[in-house]
Every structure is written in C-alpha cells, then in structure tokens.
C-alpha positions in Angstrom: -67.4 16.9 -2.3 -66.1 13.5 -1.1 -67.1 10.4 -3.0 -67.8 7.0 -1.7 -65.1 4.4 -2.2 -66.2 1.9 -4.9 -64.2 -1.3 -5.4 -64.8 -3.6 -8.3 -65.5 -7.2 -7.2 -64.2 -9.0 -10.3 -60.5 -8.6 -9.7 -60.9 -9.6 -6.0 -62.8 -12.7 -7.1 -60.0 -13.7 -9.6 -57.4 -13.1 -6.9 -59.3 -15.3 -4.5 -59.5 -18.1 -7.0 -55.7 -18.0 -7.7 -54.8 -18.0 -4.0 -57.4 -20.7 -3.0 -57.5 -23.1 -6.0 -58.9 -26.0 -3.8 -61.9 -23.9 -2.6 -64.7 -24.1 -5.1 -67.1 -21.7 -3.3 -65.7 -18.3 -4.2 -67.7 -15.5 -2.5 -70.2 -14.1 -4.9 -71.5 -11.2 -2.9 -70.0 -7.7 -3.3 -71.0 -7.2 0.4 -68.2 -9.6 1.4 -65.6 -7.4 -0.1 -67.2 -4.3 1.4 -67.1 -5.9 4.8 -63.4 -6.6 4.3 -62.7 -3.0 3.2 -64.6 -1.7 6.3 -62.6 -3.9 8.6 -59.3 -2.8 7.0 -60.3 0.9 7.4 -61.1 0.3 11.0 -57.6 -1.2 11.6 -56.0 1.8 9.8 -57.9 4.2 12.1 -56.6 2.4 15.1 -53.0 2.5 13.8 -52.8 5.6 11.6 -49.7 6.1 9.4 -48.0 9.3 10.3 -47.7 12.0 7.6 -44.2 13.5 7.7 -43.5 16.4 5.2 -40.5 18.7 5.2 -40.9 22.0 3.4 -37.6 23.7 2.6 -37.4 27.3 1.5 -34.3 28.7 -0.1 -34.0 32.3 -1.2 -31.2 32.9 -3.7 -31.1 36.5 -2.5 -30.4 35.4 1.1 -27.5 32.9 0.9 -27.1 32.5 4.6 -30.4 31.0 5.7 -32.3 27.7 5.0 -35.9 27.7 6.4 -37.4 24.3 7.2 -41.0 23.5 8.2 -41.7 20.0 9.4 -45.4 19.4 8.9 -46.9 16.4 10.9 -50.2 14.7 10.9 -51.3 11.6 12.8 -48.1 11.8 14.9 -47.6 11.1 18.6 -48.3 14.0 20.9 -44.8 13.7 22.4 -41.9 13.0 20.1 -38.1 13.4 19.8 -36.3 15.3 17.0 -32.6 14.6 16.4 -29.7 15.5 14.1 -28.0 12.6 12.6 -24.3 12.1 13.4 -22.3 10.7 10.5 -20.4 7.5 11.4 -17.1 8.8 10.2 -17.2 12.6 10.3 -19.0 13.5 13.5 -16.7 16.4 14.2 -17.8 18.0 10.9 -21.5 17.6 10.0 -23.0 16.9 13.4 -21.8 20.3 14.6 -24.4 21.9 12.3 -26.6 22.2 15.4 -24.6 25.3 16.2 -26.2 27.0 13.2 -29.8 26.0 14.0 -32.2 28.3 15.8 -35.7 29.9 15.8 -37.3 26.5 16.5 -41.1 26.8 17.2 -44.2 24.6 17.2 -47.4 25.9 15.7 -50.7 24.9 14.1 -51.4 22.2 16.7 -54.7 21.4 18.5 -53.6 23.7 21.3 -50.6 25.9 20.6 -50.6 27.1 24.2 -49.5 23.6 25.2 -47.0 23.1 22.3 -43.4 23.3 23.2 -39.9 22.2 22.2 -37.1 21.5 24.8 -33.5 20.9 23.9 -32.3 17.7 25.7 -28.8 17.7 24.2 -26.8 19.3 21.4 -28.4 17.0 18.8 -31.7 16.0 20.5 -35.0 17.9 21.1 -38.2 16.9 22.9 -41.4 18.2 21.2 -44.9 18.3 22.6 -47.4 18.3 19.8 -51.0 18.6 21.0 -53.4 16.7 18.9 -50.6 14.9 17.1 -50.5 17.4 14.3 -48.9 20.8 13.5 -45.7 22.5 12.2 -42.2 22.6 13.6 -40.3 25.5 12.1 -36.6 26.1 12.4 -33.9 28.0 10.5 -30.3 27.1 9.7 -27.9 30.0 9.4 -25.0 28.8 7.2 -21.5 29.9 8.1 -19.6 32.1 5.6 -18.0 30.2 2.7 -14.3 29.7 3.3 -11.6 31.3 1.2 -10.5 28.9 -1.5 -12.1 25.5 -2.0 -15.0 24.5 0.3 -15.9 21.0 1.3 -18.2 19.6 -1.4 -20.6 17.9 1.0 -21.3 20.9 3.2 -24.4 23.0 2.7 -24.1 26.1 0.6 -26.6 28.5 -1.1 -25.7 30.8 -3.9 -27.4 32.9 -6.6 -27.3 30.0 -9.1 -27.9 27.0 -6.9 -27.4 25.1 -3.6 -26.1 21.9 -2.1 -28.2 20.4 0.8 -26.4 18.0 3.0 -29.4 16.2 4.6 -28.1 15.6 8.1 -27.4 19.3 8.4 -30.9 20.3 7.2 -33.4 17.6 8.2 -34.0 16.9 11.8 -35.4 13.3 11.9 -38.1 11.9 14.2 -36.3 9.3 16.4 -39.5 7.4 17.2 -40.8 7.5 13.7 -37.5 6.8 11.9 -39.1 3.9 9.8 -42.0 6.0 8.5 -42.0 7.4 5.0 -41.2 11.1 4.5 -41.7 13.6 1.8 -39.8 16.8 1.0 -41.1 20.0 -0.8 -38.5 22.3 -2.1 -39.4 26.0 -2.5 -36.6 27.2 -4.7 -36.3 29.4 -7.8 -38.1 27.9 -10.8 -35.0 28.0 -13.0 -33.0 25.6 -10.7 -32.7 22.0 -11.8 -32.6 19.1 -9.3 -30.3 16.2 -8.8 -30.8 13.6 -6.0 -31.2 9.9 -5.5 -34.6 10.4 -3.8 -37.6 9.4 -5.8 -39.8 12.2 -7.0 -43.2 13.0 -8.5 -43.6 14.6 -11.9 -43.8 17.8 -9.9 -40.0 18.5 -10.0 -39.6 19.6 -6.4 -41.5 17.0 -4.5 -39.3 14.2 -3.2 -40.0 11.0 -1.2 -38.0 8.7 1.0 -39.1 5.3 2.5 -37.6 6.2 5.9 -35.4 8.6 7.7 -32.2 6.8 7.0 -32.8 6.9 3.2 -33.7 10.6 3.4 -30.6 11.5 5.3 -28.3 9.6 2.9 -29.4 11.5 -0.2 -27.8 14.9 -0.7 -29.7 17.3 -3.0 -28.0 19.4 -5.6 -30.0 22.3 -7.0 -29.2 25.0 -9.6 -27.8 25.7 -13.0 -26.2 22.3 -13.4 -25.0 20.4 -16.5 -26.3 16.9 -16.8 -25.4 13.7 -18.5 -26.4 10.0 -18.1 -25.5 6.5 -19.0 -27.0 3.1 -18.1 -25.2 0.0 -16.8 -26.4 -3.2 -15.2 -29.9 -2.1 -14.4 -28.8 1.2 -12.9 -29.3 4.6 -14.4 -26.1 6.7 -13.7 -26.7 10.4 -13.7 -24.0 13.0 -13.7 -24.7 16.6 -12.5 -22.0 19.2 -12.6 -22.5 22.5 -10.8 -20.1 24.9 -12.4 -19.0 28.3 -11.2 -20.3 31.3 -13.1 -17.0 31.7 -15.0 -16.0 28.1 -15.2 -13.1 26.8 -17.3 -14.3 24.8 -20.3 -13.3 21.2 -20.4 -13.9 18.0 -22.5 -17.2 16.8 -21.1 -17.3 13.8 -23.4 -14.1 12.3 -22.1 -15.0 13.3 -18.6 -18.3 11.4 -18.6 -16.7 8.5 -20.5 -14.2 8.2 -17.7 -17.0 7.9 -15.2 -18.7 5.3 -17.3 -15.6 3.2 -17.7 -14.9 3.4 -14.0 -18.5 2.3 -13.2 -18.1 -0.7 -15.6 -15.1 -1.9 -13.8 -16.6 -1.4 -10.3 -19.7 -3.4 -11.3 -17.5 -6.1 -12.8 -15.7 -6.3 -9.5 -18.5 -6.3 -7.0 -21.7 -6.9 -8.9 -24.5 -4.5 -9.8 -25.6 -1.7 -7.4 -28.8 -2.4 -5.5 -30.2 1.0 -6.4 -32.0 1.7 -9.7 -30.2 5.1 -9.9 -26.8 6.5 -9.0 -25.9 10.2 -9.0 -22.5 11.8 -9.3 -23.1 15.2 -7.7 -20.0 17.1 -8.8 -19.2 20.7 -7.9 -16.8 23.3 -9.2 -14.9 25.4 -6.7 -15.0 22.6 -4.1 -12.8 19.8 -2.7 -13.3 16.8 -0.5 -16.1 14.2 -1.0 -18.6 12.1 0.9 -20.0 8.7 -0.1 -23.7 7.6 0.0 -25.6 4.5 -0.9 -26.8 5.8 -4.3 -24.8 9.0 -4.8 -21.6 10.8 -4.2 -20.9 14.5 -3.5 -17.4 15.5 -4.7 -15.5 18.6 -5.6 -14.0 18.7 -9.0 -12.7 22.2 -10.0 -13.2 23.0 -13.6 -9.7 24.6 -13.7 -8.3 21.1 -13.1 -10.7 19.4 -15.6 -9.5 21.9 -18.3 -6.0 20.5 -17.9 -7.2 16.8 -17.9 -10.7 15.5 -18.2 -9.8 12.8 -15.6 -8.9 15.2 -12.8 -9.7 14.0 -9.3 -10.4 10.6 -10.8 -8.7 8.7 -7.9 -10.8 10.6 -5.4 -14.0 10.0 -7.4 -13.1 6.3 -7.6 -12.5 6.1 -3.9 -15.9 7.6 -3.0 -17.7 5.5 -5.7 -16.2 2.2 -4.5 -17.5 3.2 -1.0 -21.0 2.6 -2.3 -20.1 -1.1 -2.2 -17.3 -1.2 0.4 -18.3 0.8 3.6 -22.0 1.6 2.7 -23.1 -1.9 1.7 -20.2 -3.9 3.1 -19.6 -2.5 6.5 -18.3 -3.4 10.0 -21.0 -4.6 12.4 -23.2 -1.7 13.5 -21.3 0.8 11.4 -23.5 3.5 9.8 -26.6 2.9 11.9 -28.9 5.9 12.2 -28.1 7.7 15.4 -27.8 11.2 17.0 -25.0 9.9 19.3 -21.3 9.7 18.5 -20.6 6.5 16.7 -19.3 3.4 18.5 -15.7 2.5 17.7 -15.2 -0.1 15.0 -12.1 -2.1 14.2 -12.9 -2.5 10.5 -12.0 0.9 8.9 -8.8 -0.5 7.5 -11.0 -2.6 5.2 -13.6 0.0 4.6 -11.2 2.9 3.9 -7.8 1.3 3.1 -8.9 -1.5 0.9 -11.2 1.0 -0.9 -8.1 3.0 -1.6 -6.5 -0.1 -3.1 -9.4 -0.6 -5.4 -9.7 3.0 -6.4 -6.1 2.7 -7.8 -6.8 -0.7 -9.3 -10.0 0.2 -11.1 -8.5 3.2 -12.8 -5.9 0.9 -14.3 -8.4 -1.7 -15.3 -10.4 1.0 -17.0 -7.3 2.0 -18.9 -7.5 5.5 -17.6 -3.8 5.8 -17.1 -3.7 9.3 -18.4 -5.4 10.4 -15.1 -2.0 11.3 -13.7 -1.6 8.1 -11.6 2.0 6.9 -11.5 2.8 3.4 -12.7 1.5 0.8 -10.2 5.1 -0.2 -9.2 5.9 3.5 -8.4 2.6 3.8 -6.6 3.5 0.8 -4.4 7.0 2.1 -3.6 5.5 5.5 -2.7 3.1 3.8 -0.3 5.9 1.7 1.3 8.1 4.7 1.8 5.4 6.5 3.6 4.7 3.4 5.6 8.3 2.8 6.7 8.8 6.5 7.4 5.6 6.9 9.6 6.1 7.6 13.3 3.6 4.9 14.2 5.3 2.2 12.1 5.5 -1.0 14.1 3.6 0.4 17.0 -0.1 0.9 15.9 -2.1 -1.9 14.3 -4.7 -1.3 11.6 -7.5 -2.4 14.0 -6.1 -0.2 16.8 -6.0 2.8 14.4 -9.6 2.1 13.3 -10.8 1.9 16.9 -9.2 5.2 17.7 -11.1 7.1 15.0 -12.5 10.4 16.2 -9.8 10.8 18.9 -6.6 12.7 18.7 -3.0 11.5 19.1 -2.5 13.8 22.1 -4.9 11.6 24.1 -4.6 8.3 22.3 -1.3 7.4 20.4 -3.3 5.0 18.2 -5.3 7.9 16.7 -3.0 8.2 13.7 -5.4 7.6 10.8 -3.0 4.9 9.7 -5.9 2.6 8.8 -5.9 4.2 5.4 -2.3 3.5 4.5 -2.1 0.1 6.3 -5.4 -1.0 4.8 -4.2 -0.2 1.2 -1.0 -2.3 1.8 -3.1 -5.1 3.3 -5.1 -5.1 0.1 -1.9 -6.2 -1.7 -0.9 -8.6 1.0 -4.3 -10.4 1.2 -4.6 -10.5 -2.6 -1.2 -12.2 -2.9 -2.0 -14.7 -0.1 -5.3 -15.7 -1.6 -3.8 -16.1 -5.1 -0.9 -18.2 -3.7 -3.2 -20.4 -1.7 -5.5 -21.1 -4.6 -2.9 -21.2 -7.4 -4.4 -18.0 -9.0 -8.0 -19.5 -9.0 -9.2 -16.9 -6.4 -8.2 -13.3 -5.6 -9.2 -10.5 -3.3 -11.9 -9.6 -5.8 -13.7 -12.9 -4.9 -13.6 -12.0 -1.2 -15.1 -8.6 -1.8 -17.9 -10.1 -4.0 -18.6 -12.6 -1.2 -18.8 -9.8 1.3 -21.1 -7.8 -1.0 -23.5 -10.8 -1.4 -23.5 -11.3 2.3 -24.4 -7.7 2.9 -27.7 -8.0 1.1 -29.6 -8.3 4.4 -28.0 -5.2 5.8 -25.9 -7.0 8.3 -22.3 -5.9 9.0 -19.4 -8.2 9.6 -17.3 -8.8 12.7 -13.5 -9.2 12.7 -13.9 -13.0 13.3 -16.5 -13.4 10.5 -14.1 -11.7 8.1 -11.3 -14.1 8.9 -13.7 -17.1 8.6 -15.0 -15.9 5.2 -11.5 -15.3 3.9 -10.4 -18.8 5.0 -13.4 -20.4 3.4 -12.6 -18.7 0.1 -9.0 -19.7 -0.1 -9.2 -23.1 1.6 -6.4 -22.0 3.9 -5.8 -20.4 7.3 -5.1 -16.7 7.2 -5.5 -16.4 11.0 -1.7 -15.7 11.5 -1.8 -12.9 8.9 -4.8 -11.3 10.5 -3.5 -11.8 14.1 -0.1 -10.3 13.4 -0.7 -7.5 10.9 -4.3 -6.6 11.3 -5.0 -7.0 15.0 -1.3 -6.8 15.8 1.3 -4.2 14.9 3.8 -6.5 13.2 5.0 -4.7 10.0 3.2 -5.7 6.8 5.5 -7.9 4.8 5.1 -7.4 1.1 8.3 -9.3 0.1 6.3 -12.5 -0.8 3.7 -10.4 -2.7 6.4 -8.8 -5.0 8.5 -11.9 -5.3 5.7 -13.7 -7.1 5.9 -10.8 -9.6 9.7 -11.3 -10.1 10.9 -8.5 -7.8 12.8 -8.3 -4.6 12.1 -5.6 -2.1 15.0 -3.4 -1.0 14.6 -0.8 1.8 17.3 1.6 2.9 17.6 5.3 3.8 18.7 8.4 1.8 18.8 12.2 2.4 15.4 13.8 1.9 15.7 16.0 -1.2 13.2 17.7 -3.5 12.9 17.4 -7.3 15.8 19.7 -7.8 18.1 17.8 -5.5 17.9 20.3 -2.7 17.7 19.2 1.0 14.1 19.1 2.3 13.5 20.6 5.8 12.2 18.4 8.5 8.6 19.4 8.7 7.4 16.3 10.6 5.5 18.2 13.3 1.9 17.4 14.2 -0.4 19.7 16.2 -4.0 19.3 17.3 -6.5 21.8 18.7 -6.9 21.4 22.4 -8.4 24.0 24.8 -8.3 26.7 22.1 -4.6 26.2 21.5 -2.3 24.1 19.3 -0.9 21.1 21.3 2.2 19.7 19.7 2.8 16.0 19.1 6.5 15.4 18.8 8.1 12.6 16.8 11.2 11.3 18.7 13.5 11.1 15.7 12.6 14.6 14.4 14.5 17.9 14.7 11.7 19.2 16.9 12.5 16.5 19.5 16.2 17.3 19.2 15.8 20.9 20.2 13.8 20.0 23.3 10.1 20.1 22.4 7.8 17.5 24.0 4.4 16.1 23.1 1.8 18.2 24.9 3.6 21.5 24.7 1.3 24.3 23.7 2.6 26.4 20.8 2.9 30.1 21.5 5.2 31.4 18.7 7.3 30.1 15.8 9.6 32.4 14.0 7.8 35.5 15.1 4.4 34.2 14.1 1.5 33.1 16.3 -0.5 30.3 14.6 -3.9 29.7 16.2 -5.0 26.9 13.8 -3.1 24.0 12.2 -3.7 25.5 8.7 -1.8 28.6 9.9 1.0 26.5 11.4 1.2 24.5 8.1 1.8 27.7 6.1 4.7 28.6 8.5 6.2 25.2 8.2 6.1 25.3 4.4 8.0 28.6 4.4 11.0 27.1 6.3 14.3 26.4 4.5 17.2 24.2 5.5 19.9 26.3 7.4 17.5 29.1 8.4 17.2 30.1 12.1 14.4 28.5 14.0 12.8 29.9 17.2 10.0 28.2 18.9 8.2 29.4 22.1 5.8 27.0 23.9 4.0 26.8 27.2 4.7 23.6 29.2 2.2 23.6 32.0 2.3 27.2 33.3 5.9 27.7 32.2 6.9 29.5 28.9 9.9 28.0 27.2 11.9 29.3 24.3 14.0 27.1 22.0 16.4 28.1 19.2 18.1 26.1 16.5 18.4 26.0 12.7 16.2 24.2 10.3 17.6 20.7 9.5 17.0 18.1 6.9 16.5 14.4 7.7 17.0 10.8 6.3 14.0 9.2 4.6 13.2 5.6 3.8 13.8 4.5 0.2 12.1 1.5 -1.3 13.1 -0.2 -4.6 11.6 -3.1 -6.5 14.5 -4.8 -8.2 14.3 -7.7 -10.6 15.3 -11.1 -9.3 18.1 -12.9 -11.0 15.8 -15.1 -13.1 12.3 -14.1 -13.8 10.1 -17.1 -14.9 7.5 -16.7 -17.7 4.8 -17.2 -15.1 6.2 -14.3 -13.0 6.5 -12.1 -16.0 2.9 -12.7 -17.0 1.7 -12.1 -13.4 3.7 -8.8 -13.4 2.1 -7.6 -16.6 -1.4 -8.3 -15.3 -0.6 -6.7 -12.0 0.7 -3.5 -13.6 -2.6 -3.3 -15.5 -4.6 -3.7 -12.3 -5.4 -7.4 -12.4 
C-alpha cells in the first residue's frame, strides 16, 4: 500500500532563515511547504526523468554469448540507439556491431507498433509505444585467438569475464546525459571490479551518463585484489589469473604500482576520481586507458620472472588518465557513433605520454623493471628515428591527422607521432629549462594543461604554443612551426649538450647480438581489398629487386600470406644469403622477382662526453639519468 509523502517543516524553516536572513517573516504554515512540494511534483510530471536500466546476463557455460536487455521507462516513443566509436581505435572496438544480433522490442504499450530499424552499422532507430519497454539483443563473441588476446576486448570464461562497455552497451543518443544503471546476472562466486559506483548489492552499478558508463570496463570473476590510498583516491588492483597461473611476488608487484602512482600524482596533481582501478589480466596483452581505470594484459609467466613486468606499458596507460583523457586535443574523445574527426595533437597525447612512462619509472626507482639506462633508451629512440622511412618527410602533426588511414592511401599515415612525440618531450623540456634557467620544466607545462582541463575543454595547437610561451617567458613558435607542424628533423644536440654530451650519428652494418648480419626485413604491407598491398621503402632490398608500393603480394618463398601476421612470420624466417622469390600482382599482371636476402646499413647514435664537463652539466646529467 502506498503511503502519503510527509515532509517535516522544521528543516525547511531553518533553511529558509539561513538563505533569507533579512526576511523576518518566515512562513509558519506547513501548507506552504505542501504547496511547494505539489508544484515541484507537477513540474516533474511534465518533464519526467527517463529510467534507463541495462540487464546483462552471462552464462559461464556458454562463453560465446552476452545477453543484454535495455529496460526503459518514461522515455521518448522514438529514439536512437548507437554503438560508441573509440576516438583512437575505431577499427577495433566499433566493429563489434558485426557480432550483435537478435534485437527486438517488447513490453511496450503496443508491441504491434514497436520496431527497430538499422540506419547504419553503428546506429538504430527504435519505436517505443508508450515510452516504455525492453530492447533485447545478443552479442556473439568471436573465438578467442591463439596466444595472447587483447586485454580490453570482451571475453567470457568459466571463471570470469571482461566487459568492454562500447562493445556491450548500446547508448541512447538522445538521452546521453541521463543517468543509467546496470544489473549483472552472473555466477554468485564472481567478484566485481569497475570504476562505476555500486549499491551494497554487489551487481548493481550506476553511471551519471552514457559517456561515464562507456568509459568503465567491468572485470568479473575469480580475481585477486589489493588496494592502496594516495591523494584522496582509492587505488584498487584486480588481477584475473589463468587457472594454472605462475606464482609471483604480489607484494613487490603492487608496491611498484603504488610507487608509480605516487610519481604520477606528484607530476600532474591528484586524479579527479575518488577511485582508480588497475584491471589486470593473465593470458592477455595490449591495453586501453580510461578516466578512472586501465585494462591491461600482464601474463603471470612474465611476472614470475620479474614483478615489474610490463611496467612501461602500465605506466603509459596510467599516464593517459591525465594526458589524453583529461588533457586532450580539442573535440578528442567526444561521445559519438561516427568515426572520429582528425586531430593534430596525438604526438602530445601519445608520444609525450611515452616520454613520461619512461621518466616516471626512473623517478620511482623501479630500474629493475628491465628498462635500459636513460642514455641508452634515448640513443635507441634516435636510431629508430634516423632510420625511419618517413624521417624528414612526415611531421608529428601530419602523422597525428592521418590516424586511422593507411600508408597506401596517405603517406603520412606512419604512426610516427609516437616516436616523434617522445623525442619532442626531450626537446621541449630542454628548451623550457634553458629559457627559465632551470626554474621551469616540461612538468610545469603538463600541470598547467591538467589544471586547464578541469572544465572538460580540449586544447588547440595554437593554445598549446601560447601556454608554453607563457610558462617559459619565451617564444617557442619556431620550434613548434618547424618540428611539430613541419617535418624539419628534431634536433636534440642542444638538449644533450646541456648534459655534457655531444651527439654523433653515423651508419654501421646491421648485425644481431652475436655479430651476424641482419636481413633487411623493412617491408610494410596493409590489408586492401582482401589482399596484402605492399608499401616499399626506396632504400630497401625490396625496392632494389623491382617491387613497388601498391603491388599485391601473391607469394613469397613458396608461401601465400593472407594477413600481415603471416607475412611477418615468413620475414622472420629469412636469413642473409638465402634465395628470395616474390610474386606480386601489379594491376592485372602477375610479376615474379628473384634475388637473395641482403643485409643493410643502419644508423648509429652515440652520446660522447664533451671535452670539458662543468660541475653544472654533471649535476644535470645525474638528475636527468634518474628521470628528473
């Protein structure tokens, strides 16, 4: 039986007095408050809040299917459902629509008039008579790959599951700002790890809007859990081990995460979330960042060898919570079911994040993580840089803007914003330090960007330059114009000179660790029209035998690769001096080329001491080597 709403007048009277101290006549009649409540209820009836509840059912005995019911009340009678496209990985997660079927609308005011029509691959139009009812659909997961799977992709097993929200939850485009709830119908023995808020009932979750819901992966199952607290954030670590996982030192493992988090907070400032979840999985690789969590594969076999395995990758994804999620290029990451708009800022979001992933490990004194000394790390980066086919031709901004394309159609689609951005982190840091006599560093610029991001706005390329100039009291326009917007090679000679080194670059024969010549495997191929299209580097052996960019690979040494992973295996099997036979299709014409596998010359970079190192340079070098 329903009960009448009773509101006590005393608290209302005291609140009135505080808000209106100059008004002596405080209403004394309970009827005044009752009238106010009645008026508020009438307004709510005119503008009802939609109730959006997802009910997810997982059956540990049927690994291949995820059942979803979207229960709606007080919703529009016509609405759009969509699948979110990730701003950086649209070719992966947004293709989950291929695995979605059995969509139906039931339980409405008139099911005969209920229907769902697909408007596009990631968009549906739903007619919901009466504004209430259920939308049911099923997701049929593809078979797990051999070897390590991608840690952020959906999977269901006997002992747990990982739900990647964009692949599971279709969102209501026209109600994207409305709160949502999620009920999980899963085996009772499974634990739950996610950044979404929850009731005391373990499997009931809440999100303030669709964007928050879709940015919160859910890890379920027989997980191991640890926790620590830093700077008003509760950090939670959940590790989903394989049934026969290798044992490892969990104390040192979690301590490494804590020390990494300490240094990240010292750099940027506290996270804006009260919780942060490390969702770590055995038998998996790759990773994906989120605002208040990270999904990442960390095999127990590697952790058994060192408790800091994959630490550089963990650091990279963790730093993304500040740099790329909070600090982001203008319009990056906006909720959408359409392919993302190009952005010129991935060199900062990805490349500078790589710079800090390496730096923070050193600041946290986690040098036993397998990272080379910082000087060796820098020379390795520079050798890759000088040896890249795009060196001197593709700018960091151009590479960023070409994301999502392939080099067959756009020569700027090199992914080089990662490497160039990491080197630009060194160049910008040195320029800011020199201009301010060590009073400011790149750290200060990142903190300013983080503070500026509090309102959710992104930055433009021009705003980034202006902010950097204001920080150092200098003009960095030329640096940004030539080496960020332009393809002028990044010059790190001034950056290392201030540390007492000179930069020496030459070429040497490419050899392996045993001194044996290394075969020239510098061949790129992309999938195009169900075949592998070759992208040929002019200075490679593949160009010298007559291959051209755009040739379609038919056969190489009696094998017929259909995917790049298959071609990669063939390339790794080649040895210098062996016979090489390649058949391609150029237009409609088959062509056959024969040669022998050759080696090549590679760039060599050395940091040599200058003739006279000053005490100041020596001190700078010591701090730089330690990550400062």
